C-alpha positions as CSV (number, residue, x, y, z in Angstrom):
1,M,-123.6,-97.1,-10.0
2,L,-122.6,-93.5,-10.6
3,I,-119.3,-93.3,-8.6
4,E,-116.7,-95.9,-7.6
5,L,-113.4,-95.2,-5.9
6,R,-111.0,-98.1,-5.4
7,N,-108.2,-97.6,-2.9
8,V,-107.6,-93.9,-3.9
9,V,-104.5,-92.3,-2.6
10,K,-103.6,-88.6,-3.1
11,I,-100.2,-87.3,-2.2
12,Y,-99.2,-83.6,-2.5
13,Q,-95.6,-82.4,-2.7
14,V,-95.2,-79.4,-0.4
15,G,-91.6,-78.2,-0.7
16,L,-89.5,-81.2,0.5
17,V,-92.4,-82.8,2.3
18,Q,-95.0,-85.3,0.9
19,V,-98.5,-84.8,2.3
20,E,-100.8,-87.8,2.1
21,A,-104.2,-86.2,1.8
22,L,-106.1,-89.5,1.0
23,R,-104.7,-92.8,2.2
24,G,-106.6,-95.5,0.4
25,V,-110.3,-94.4,0.1
26,S,-112.8,-96.8,-1.4
27,L,-116.5,-96.0,-1.8
28,Q,-119.5,-96.3,-4.1
29,I,-122.3,-93.8,-4.7
30,D,-125.4,-94.8,-6.7
31,E,-127.5,-92.6,-8.9
32,N,-130.0,-90.4,-7.0
33,E,-128.1,-90.7,-3.7
34,Y,-127.8,-87.7,-1.4
35,V,-124.5,-87.9,0.4
36,A,-122.8,-85.5,2.9
37,I,-119.0,-85.7,3.4
38,M,-117.8,-84.5,6.9
39,G,-114.5,-84.2,8.6
40,P,-112.2,-81.8,10.5
41,S,-109.9,-79.4,8.8
42,G,-107.1,-81.3,7.0
43,S,-109.1,-84.6,7.0
44,G,-109.0,-84.9,3.2
45,K,-112.7,-84.1,2.5
46,S,-111.9,-81.2,0.1
47,T,-109.3,-83.4,-1.7
48,L,-112.0,-86.1,-2.0
49,M,-114.5,-83.5,-3.4
50,N,-111.9,-82.3,-5.9
51,I,-111.3,-85.9,-7.2
52,L,-115.0,-86.6,-7.4
53,G,-115.4,-83.4,-9.5
54,C,-112.5,-84.2,-11.8
55,L,-110.6,-81.1,-10.6
56,D,-107.8,-83.4,-9.4
57,T,-106.7,-87.0,-10.1
58,P,-105.6,-89.7,-7.7
59,T,-101.9,-90.4,-7.2
60,S,-102.8,-94.1,-7.2
61,G,-106.0,-96.1,-7.1
62,E,-108.9,-95.8,-9.5
63,Y,-111.9,-93.5,-9.9
64,Y,-114.8,-94.5,-12.1
65,L,-117.6,-92.1,-13.1
66,K,-120.5,-93.6,-14.9
67,G,-118.3,-96.6,-15.6
68,Q,-115.6,-94.5,-17.2
69,K,-112.1,-94.7,-15.6
70,V,-111.2,-91.0,-14.9
71,N,-107.5,-91.7,-14.3
72,D,-107.0,-92.4,-18.0
73,L,-108.5,-89.2,-19.3
74,T,-106.5,-86.3,-20.7
75,D,-106.9,-82.7,-19.4
76,D,-109.2,-81.8,-22.2
77,E,-111.3,-84.9,-21.6
78,L,-111.5,-84.1,-17.9
79,A,-112.6,-80.5,-18.7
80,E,-115.4,-82.0,-20.9
81,I,-116.5,-84.3,-18.1
82,R,-116.6,-81.4,-15.6
83,N,-118.7,-79.4,-18.0
84,K,-121.2,-82.1,-19.0
85,E,-121.4,-84.4,-16.0
86,V,-120.7,-82.3,-12.9
87,G,-122.5,-79.3,-11.5
88,F,-120.4,-77.3,-8.9
89,I,-121.9,-75.2,-6.1
90,F,-119.4,-73.2,-4.0
91,Q,-119.6,-71.4,-0.6
92,T,-118.6,-68.1,-2.3
93,F,-121.1,-68.4,-5.2
94,N,-118.4,-67.6,-7.8
95,L,-120.7,-65.4,-9.9
96,L,-119.5,-62.8,-12.4
97,P,-120.3,-59.5,-10.7
98,R,-121.1,-57.5,-13.8
99,A,-123.2,-60.3,-15.5
100,T,-126.9,-60.8,-15.0
101,A,-128.3,-63.9,-13.3
102,L,-129.3,-65.2,-16.7
103,H,-125.8,-64.7,-18.2
104,N,-124.2,-66.3,-15.1
105,V,-126.3,-69.4,-15.6
106,E,-125.6,-69.5,-19.3
107,L,-121.8,-69.7,-18.8
108,P,-121.5,-73.5,-18.9
109,L,-123.5,-73.6,-22.1
110,I,-121.3,-71.0,-23.7
111,Y,-118.3,-73.1,-22.9
112,N,-119.8,-76.2,-24.6
113,G,-121.0,-74.3,-27.7
114,T,-124.7,-74.4,-27.1
115,P,-126.4,-72.0,-29.6
116,A,-127.6,-68.7,-28.1
117,A,-131.4,-69.3,-28.3
118,K,-131.1,-72.7,-26.7
119,R,-128.8,-71.3,-24.1
120,R,-131.3,-68.7,-23.1
121,Q,-134.1,-71.2,-23.0
122,L,-132.2,-73.6,-20.8
123,A,-130.9,-70.9,-18.5
124,L,-134.4,-69.5,-18.0
125,E,-135.8,-72.9,-17.2
126,A,-133.0,-73.5,-14.6
127,L,-133.7,-70.1,-12.9
128,Q,-137.4,-70.9,-12.8
129,R,-136.6,-74.2,-11.1
130,V,-134.8,-72.4,-8.3
131,G,-137.6,-69.8,-7.9
132,L,-135.8,-66.8,-9.6
133,A,-137.9,-66.3,-12.7
134,E,-138.4,-62.7,-11.7
135,R,-134.7,-62.0,-11.1
136,V,-133.2,-63.0,-14.5
137,N,-131.9,-59.6,-15.3
138,H,-130.5,-58.7,-11.9
139,R,-126.8,-58.6,-11.2
140,P,-125.3,-60.3,-8.1
141,N,-125.1,-57.0,-6.1
142,E,-128.8,-56.7,-6.6
143,L,-129.5,-60.1,-5.1
144,S,-129.5,-61.4,-1.5
145,G,-127.1,-64.0,-0.4
146,G,-129.7,-66.7,-0.7
147,Q,-130.7,-65.5,-4.2
148,R,-127.0,-65.5,-5.3
149,Q,-126.7,-69.1,-4.2
150,R,-129.9,-70.0,-6.1
151,V,-128.3,-68.5,-9.2
152,A,-125.2,-70.7,-8.5
153,I,-127.5,-73.8,-8.1
154,A,-129.3,-72.9,-11.4
155,R,-125.9,-72.7,-13.1
156,A,-124.9,-76.1,-11.7
157,L,-128.2,-77.5,-13.0
158,V,-128.3,-76.0,-16.5
159,N,-126.3,-78.8,-18.2
160,R,-128.4,-81.4,-16.5
161,P,-125.4,-83.0,-14.9
162,S,-125.1,-86.6,-13.6
163,L,-123.7,-85.3,-10.3
164,I,-124.1,-82.1,-8.2
165,L,-121.2,-81.3,-5.9
166,A,-121.7,-78.7,-3.2
167,D,-118.8,-77.4,-1.2
168,E,-120.1,-75.7,2.1
169,P,-123.1,-74.4,0.2
170,T,-124.6,-72.6,3.2
171,G,-121.3,-71.4,4.7
172,N,-121.9,-67.7,3.7
173,L,-125.6,-67.6,4.6
174,D,-127.5,-67.0,7.7
175,T,-129.2,-69.9,9.3
176,R,-132.7,-69.2,7.9
177,T,-131.5,-68.7,4.4
178,G,-129.2,-71.7,4.7
179,E,-132.3,-73.8,5.6
180,E,-134.1,-72.5,2.5
181,I,-131.2,-73.6,0.3
182,M,-131.2,-77.1,2.0
183,E,-134.9,-77.4,1.3
184,L,-134.1,-76.7,-2.3
185,F,-131.5,-79.4,-2.3
186,E,-134.1,-81.8,-0.9
187,E,-136.4,-80.9,-3.8
188,L,-133.7,-81.5,-6.3
189,H,-132.9,-84.9,-4.8
190,E,-136.6,-85.8,-5.0
191,Q,-136.5,-84.9,-8.7
192,G,-133.8,-87.5,-9.2
193,H,-130.5,-85.6,-8.9
194,T,-127.4,-87.2,-7.3
195,I,-126.0,-84.7,-4.7
196,V,-122.7,-84.8,-2.8
197,L,-122.1,-82.0,-0.4
198,V,-119.2,-81.1,1.9
199,T,-120.0,-79.5,5.2
200,H,-118.7,-79.2,8.8
201,E,-122.2,-78.6,10.2
202,E,-123.9,-81.6,11.6
203,Y,-127.4,-80.3,11.1
204,I,-126.7,-79.6,7.4
205,A,-125.3,-83.1,6.9
206,E,-128.4,-84.6,8.4
207,H,-130.4,-83.3,5.4
208,A,-128.6,-86.0,3.4
209,N,-129.5,-89.7,3.4
210,R,-126.0,-90.8,4.0
211,I,-123.0,-89.3,5.8
212,I,-119.4,-90.2,5.0
213,R,-117.0,-89.1,7.8
214,I,-113.4,-88.6,6.8
215,R,-110.5,-88.4,9.2
216,D,-106.7,-88.4,8.5
217,G,-107.3,-89.3,4.8
218,L,-109.5,-92.4,5.6
219,I,-113.2,-93.1,5.8
220,E,-113.9,-93.3,9.5
221,R,-117.6,-94.0,9.2
222,D,-120.2,-94.4,6.4
223,E,-123.7,-94.3,7.8
224,A,-127.3,-93.9,6.8
225,V,-129.2,-90.9,8.2
226,L,-132.4,-91.6,10.0
227,S,-135.2,-89.4,8.7
228,R,-136.0,-86.4,10.8
229,P,-139.7,-86.1,11.8
230,A,-141.5,-83.6,9.5
231,N,-142.3,-81.3,12.5
232,A,-138.9,-81.5,14.1
233,P,-137.3,-78.1,14.7
234,T,-134.2,-77.3,12.7
235,P,-131.1,-77.0,15.0
236,R,-129.9,-73.4,15.4
């Protein structure tokens, strides 16, 4: 088992008001699962994603990642977990505008002290995996939206993380380009990666093998996705 949450509660203090974003969430995710998290605005899905990615910690309850209790870790240990075990992909790409695709992908390796020659090798391999071998020296403004997201995916892959977390990864892309990115996620899943993505689009969620629906800080439904026929049209 890769992920286990046990009765996780997350409360935020907003001025004089306490906001209960998660109200006792328990779930398990195995290695090589492909899971979509869905829910309306304010449902708690982003809070859940932040906890899974070790960007935040529960107010109460327990979170285990690869058998390690995350609640007990220091800030430095959490940062190390984020760098080594989790690959993040964001809606807004979060690329350095003046850096090449290669340098953007190298960033996690710079943070963990990987030597320069090894960094370059791993970054080139990651860019090749996402089909951007010919764009390594291009800056973000020289790339299309889909290519920028591929750079962001390569950056998430470069440390060979246990878990890939994608937050609305097609939100800034047109439908056709978004579908290409989802096809890439399917390839990564077939190669053995564990993927958890947050989306509000039903047709995006249906690319996953499992959909967890969140409402009012609780899991409303946790269901397997029936495979779509290979020749079925993609919803528009």
